[in-house]
N, C-alpha and C positions, 0 to 999 in steps of 0.2 A: 677589427676581431679583438675581439674585448678576452687578454689572458691572464685566467686566474688562477694565484700560486696555489700549488701543492697544501696542506697540513706541513710538513715537512718541509716544505721550502719555506716557510714561513720561520716555521723554531730556528733553520741555520740561519735565516737573515738577524732572526732576534739575538742569537747565541754570537754570533759575527762580530759583535757593534766593535770598534775601537776604541778598550777604553782609555787607553793611552792618549788618544789623540782627544778624546771628551777633557781630560784633565788636563793638558797643556792649554785649550779653546781657554778653561776658568780660570786655569791660577791658581795654584798654592795659597797665594797672597790675597784670595776671597772669605778662606775660610781661618777664622782666628782658632785659636786652644781653646777648649772646652768639651763639654760632654754632646754628643749628638745623639737626639731621639731621631730613629730612620726607619722610615716607611718600607716595606717589601711588600714584593707582590702576596696574595692571598692562595694562588693557584697559577696565572698564567705568566711565567718569566716577562713577559714584554711588557709588563705595570710596574715597569720600575723606573723612577724619573732619571734626568743626565745628574742632575743635581746630586740624588743617593748614589747613583755609580761613583763619581766623584769622591765623593768625602769619604766612602769605604774605601776607596781606592789609596784616597788620602790620610786612613788613618793610623795613627800607631799602634790601636790595639782597637780590636771589635769584641762587645760583649754580647752574648747571645744564648739562650736559654740551652740549645743541642749544636757543639759544634758539627755536629754528623747531618742535622740537617742546615744547618749558616753554611756549610761550607761547599754541598753541591751547589748554591746560589753563586758565591761569589766566584766558585772555580768555572761556572757557564761561562763569566766576564773576565775572565783572566787577571781577577783580585785577589793577590797572594801575601796579606795582611793576615797578623795573627789574631786566631779566635780564642777566645777565652769564655768557658761556660758560667754565664752567672743566672740562679736562680733560687726561687726563697730557700732551697735549702743551704747554699752556701753565701748568702745574702751580708749576713753579720759579719763574717769572716773576712770576704773579700772587699767591703768599702774600703777600709781605712788606706788600702794597696794601692787603689782604686785613684781616693781623692788625693794622694800621695801624688802618683803622676800627672794628675789633670791639674795640682799646683807647680807641679816642674814647667809646666807648658805645653804637656801634649795633646794630640786631639784622638779621642777616645769616644768610639761611635757603640749605641746601643740599638741592635733590635731583636725583632722574635722572630719565631719560626714562621710566621705569615700573618702579614697585616702591619698596623699601626701598634708598637710598645706599648707597653702599658694599659692597655685596655685589655678589663680582663686577664693581665700577664705581669709576671714580677718586674716591678723596676721603680715605685714611687719613690722606695728609700733612697737609693740611689740620688734620686732627682731632690729630694728634700735636703739631703745630706748638701749637695751641691750648692743650694740658694743660702741655705746658713752657713758657707762658707765661701758666700763670694765668689764661688765659683758661676761661668758663664755655660747657660745652657740653652742650646738651638735645636729646633725642631725641623725634622727635612720631611714635608707632610706627603701623604701618598693614600696606596692603596686600604680600604676600611671595609667589612664585610655591613657593617652597621651601615652607614652610608650609601653605600656600594648597591645595597639589599630597598633600604627602604624606598629609593628612587624610580625602583620596577615594581613596588608591591601593589602598586594603586591606592594606598591609605595617606593619609592625611600627612601633607611633609608639614606642616605649619609650627606644628608642636608635638614634642615627640621625647617620651624617655627611653633612656638603656640601661637596666637592670642587669646586665651578666648571665652569667649562667644560673638556672632555676637551684635553689639551697635542696640539700639533702635534707635537712634537720624536719619535721615534723610542722612544728612550732614554726619555722620560717616561711614554710611553705605557705602552711595556713595566711602568714601577712603578708606572702606575693601575694597570692589568690584575690585577696580583698584589696589589694592595691588595685589588679587589673577589674577588678569590679568596682572600684569608686572613678576609677580616672578615665577622664574623656579625651585622652590623648593615647595617638600610637601608641604601643608599649613592644620594645626590640630585647628580647633575649637569647642568649646563645643556650643550644643544650646538644651533647654527644650522639651520634649516630646511635650507641647502645641503649640512652634513655629516651630518645624520642619519643618512643610508644608510650613511654609509666608516662610521660607530659600530657601527649596527647589524650590518654586515656584517662587523665587525673581533671585534665580540664573540660575533657568532653562530661563528665559528671556533676558538673556544675555551672559551664556557661555553654553549654552544647552550641546554642545559636548564635554566639560569638563570630565574630568573620576574623578570619586568622589566613599569614600568606607563610606556606615555608621553603627559603630558596638554599637549595642544597647544591654543594660541588661549584659554589661561586666563581664566573671565572674558567672555568675548568671546562674539559669536552665532555665530561657528563653532567655539567649545568641542568640544573631541573627546577622549575616554581612553580609549585602550586597554591593554587587559591581555591576557598572554599569557607565554608562554616566548620568549626572544629570538630563537627558531630561527620561533617562530609570527608575533609582529611584524615581525622582517629580511622573511620572505616576504611578508608583508603592504605591509609599505612598496616593498621591490622591484618591486611592479605597479603603483605610482602614477607616472603622469608628471611631476607636481609637488607639491611639497610646499610650503605658504607658512606663518609665525606663528613666536611663541615658544615654544619648546619645552623641555619640563622633562622628566629621564627620572629613573627611580625605578627602583633593583636588590636587588632581594629580598638579603640574608643571606647566608651558606654554610652549609652544614648539620652542619660538627664542630662538637665539643660542646669546652668548656673544657680538655681535656685534651687540647686539639691533634690529636683523631683524624681523621684526614684522609679521602676518601670516595676511593675507584678513578679518578673525574671530575675531583673537585676536583687529584687529582694530575697524570691527562692534560692537563687542563690547563694546568698547567704545563709539561708537557714540549711540547705544541704550543707553548707559546709561546716555550719555547728552542728546539727542535730546529731554526731556520732560521740560526742563531748559533751553537751551540755542539756539540761531539762529543757521540755518548754519554753515555761516560764522564763527559766534563763533567757534561753534566745529569743522571747519577746521583749525582756527589757533591754539587753542586750543592743540587736540590731534599732531598737525602736529612740535607745539615746543615742548610738550612732548614726544614724541614718534623720532623725529628728523625723519620724513615720510616728502614726497612729497605731500604739497598742494593738489596739481591735483590729486594724488590717493586716498587720503581723500575722496576729494568733488566727486569722479567718486562713491566712494561705496555709499556714502548718495543718489544719485542720481539713484544707480542702486535699490538700498534697500529700496524704498519712492513707 
């Protein structure tokens, strides 16, 4: 008879890992002094490596975005290392002190609230300073919603671009949409649960027929993967009263080929993007120059869709 553990039993099994025994197996001598960029789980606490647990337990200091969030993780595994907040608001002030500690031969780890640090998170500044000061920087790889999501998206994984969070600035959002239209590879973006409806509505106005995948609450109990056209997914989310959790968005690349032959729908996407800001004449000239298509083609599409 096959016995399946309950969810609670599985959680207990994960949280009762003997961190001290793991450290004894690896040994502190296997870790050189320096800055360690340590990936942490994006939801499920089991998604942390033995090496990550070891370096966190052996660190003289752990830098984190929010000590309250990070303390929940390390306490689950019996790690008592000192935590220190390190974010964009205090990084300039804290970097000199951190560099001095590293130069004295200490082991310092950096973690984010979830996933791999520096990916749409603070931390680049301290890494660059360490490189300038000849201080060793090590990567302890692990969970990432970018890679974790694209492998279940069903989209092309041979070539993709990660764009981070959607710009709030209107001009930057326009450039962002242009990049989507011109790209023939999978694009990956982050968006908050509060703004996902706004993003979907924005994309639906311009590229409603493009395929999209929304991955919400990855690795958690309420994990959800939604696939379909932007129009379909937009309608689905519009009906929801509330949306919670971390969201990663995957947008399929365009259909144009390497000779830059754009379809009418792709040209029309740009026309719709520009029509509130430019005259018809300006739109024709702008798109003709950008896409290397005939002005007559662009103008006819404008006329046909008025």
